[in-house]
Every structure is written in C-alpha cells, then in structure tokens.
C-alpha positions as CSV (number, residue, x, y, z in Angstrom):
1,M,-17.9,-8.3,-37.4
2,R,-15.9,-8.9,-34.3
3,D,-13.9,-6.1,-32.7
4,R,-10.2,-6.9,-32.4
5,L,-8.2,-5.8,-29.4
6,S,-4.7,-4.4,-29.7
7,Y,-1.8,-6.4,-28.2
8,E,-1.7,-4.1,-25.1
9,E,-5.4,-4.2,-24.6
10,L,-5.5,-8.0,-24.9
11,R,-2.5,-8.3,-22.5
12,A,-4.1,-6.0,-19.9
13,K,-7.5,-7.8,-20.2
14,T,-5.8,-11.2,-19.9
15,I,-3.8,-10.2,-16.9
16,L,-6.9,-8.7,-15.2
17,D,-9.1,-11.7,-16.0
18,N,-6.6,-14.4,-15.0
19,V,-4.9,-12.9,-12.0
20,D,-7.0,-12.4,-8.9
21,A,-5.2,-9.2,-7.9
22,K,-6.1,-5.6,-7.4
23,W,-4.2,-2.8,-9.1
24,Y,-3.0,0.6,-7.9
25,Q,-3.3,3.2,-10.6
26,V,-0.6,5.9,-11.1
27,F,-1.1,8.7,-13.5
28,D,2.1,10.7,-12.7
29,K,5.0,9.7,-14.9
30,K,7.7,10.7,-12.3
31,V,6.1,8.6,-9.6
32,A,5.6,5.6,-11.9
33,E,9.3,5.7,-13.0
34,E,10.4,5.7,-9.4
35,L,8.1,2.8,-8.5
36,I,9.5,0.9,-11.5
37,K,13.1,1.6,-10.3
38,L,12.2,-0.2,-7.0
39,N,11.6,-3.5,-8.9
40,K,9.1,-4.5,-6.2
41,Y,5.8,-4.5,-8.2
42,M,4.5,-6.0,-11.4
43,Y,3.0,-3.4,-13.7
44,F,1.5,-2.7,-17.1
45,I,0.7,0.5,-18.9
46,E,-2.5,1.4,-20.7
47,E,-4.6,4.4,-21.8
48,V,-7.5,4.9,-19.5
49,Q,-9.9,7.8,-18.7
50,H,-8.5,9.9,-15.9
51,Y,-10.7,9.9,-12.9
52,K,-10.7,13.7,-12.5
53,T,-10.3,15.2,-16.0
54,K,-12.1,12.4,-17.9
55,K,-9.5,12.6,-20.6
56,L,-7.6,9.7,-22.0
57,S,-4.2,9.5,-20.4
58,K,-1.4,7.0,-19.8
59,C,-1.9,5.0,-16.7
60,W,0.5,2.7,-14.9
61,H,-1.2,-0.2,-13.1
62,F,0.9,-1.6,-10.3
63,E,0.3,-4.8,-8.4
64,F,-1.6,-3.8,-5.2
65,D,0.4,-4.4,-2.0
66,K,0.0,-3.0,1.4
67,N,3.4,-1.4,1.2
68,I,2.8,0.5,-2.0
69,F,1.2,3.4,-0.1
70,D,4.3,3.9,2.0
71,D,6.5,3.7,-1.1
72,V,4.4,6.3,-3.0
73,K,4.4,8.6,0.0
74,V,8.2,8.5,0.2
75,I,8.5,9.0,-3.5
76,K,6.1,12.0,-3.6
77,N,7.9,13.6,-0.6
78,K,11.2,13.1,-2.3
79,L,10.0,14.5,-5.7
80,Y,7.7,17.3,-4.6
81,K,8.9,18.4,-1.2
82,K,9.0,22.2,-0.9
83,R,12.5,23.2,0.1
84,V,12.8,26.1,2.4
85,D,16.2,27.7,2.7
86,R,16.8,29.5,6.0
C-alpha cells in the first residue's frame, strides 16, 4: 500500500523538489513572525525534528538570501536586547 502525504507535506516536498533554492530554518515563533511582516521572503511551515532537542517542532523555512542573516540579527536584537536602565 502506498503512503499518502498530507497537503502540507506534499506542498513542501514539491517546493523543495522543483525549486533550486536553499532554505533558512527558523524555530522561534517571534522571529518568524517578524520575518513574515517584512514581506521579503517566501516561506512555508512544517513540523520537523529540532536540531538540538530532537523533538518534533514547528519550523518556518524561509527562502535563503544573503540579506536574511542581517534581518534576523536586527530582529533578535530588537526582541531580546537586554535593557539596562541607568
């Protein structure tokens, strides 16, 4: 019997098979939401095994671009910057 893929799995597999592109994985929901707000990158969501914890977790795959590192750095600084009041 043939295994059937869900719509999301089929879509992700089709995108990865047909598009010669690399993807940047984001596991943090806040960072992913900020990247989506920029409207610069194509993305899709799937459940994958986390590279550190080895548990299934939601992952956002963003189209790889040389500017994505700078955007993520700015977003992380904005979200998680430690504020020191003096």
